[in-house]
Structure formats: structure tokens, C-alpha cells
C-alpha positions in Angstrom: -0.1 0.0 0.0 1.2 3.6 -0.9 0.8 6.3 1.9 1.4 9.7 1.4 4.3 11.7 2.7 2.3 13.6 5.2 0.3 10.4 6.2 4.0 8.4 6.4 5.5 11.1 9.1 2.3 10.8 11.4 2.4 7.0 11.6 6.3 6.6 11.7 6.0 8.9 14.9 2.8 7.7 16.2 4.9 4.2 16.2 7.4 5.4 18.1 5.1 7.1 20.7 4.0 3.4 20.9 7.4 1.6 21.0 8.2 4.0 23.8 5.0 3.5 25.7 5.9 -0.9 25.4 9.4 -0.3 26.3 8.4 2.6 29.0 11.2 4.6 27.7 10.0 8.2 28.7 13.1 9.8 26.4 11.4 8.2 23.3 7.7 8.8 24.3 8.3 12.7 24.8 10.2 13.0 21.7 8.0 11.3 19.8 5.1 12.8 21.1 6.7 16.4 20.8 7.3 15.7 16.7 3.7 14.5 16.7 2.5 18.0 17.8 4.8 19.8 16.2 4.0 18.0 13.2 0.3 19.3 13.5 0.9 22.4 14.1 2.7 22.5 11.2 0.0 21.3 9.1 -2.4 23.5 10.7 -0.8 26.8 9.3 
């Protein structure tokens, strides 16, 4: 299947976020959450 570039970024960041939760690494969770938030802000502007 194919994804648009903006969707690829969002999905990768979500995977990182979930992976951080699974391995319980707060730095990964925080970094992924920050990237997701910044990406959403950039898409709205």
C-alpha cells in the first residue's frame, strides 16, 4: 500500500510513540509526542 508523505511521517511518529510506551522509555515517548504535536501544528498552518 502507498501513503502520502504527510501520512508516512504521522504514522512513523505514532509507531515511535507506541514503541516508547511498550519499552517504557520516557525519552522516546516524549520525543515522539513532541514531534507529533509539532507536525500537527505545521499541517494546520
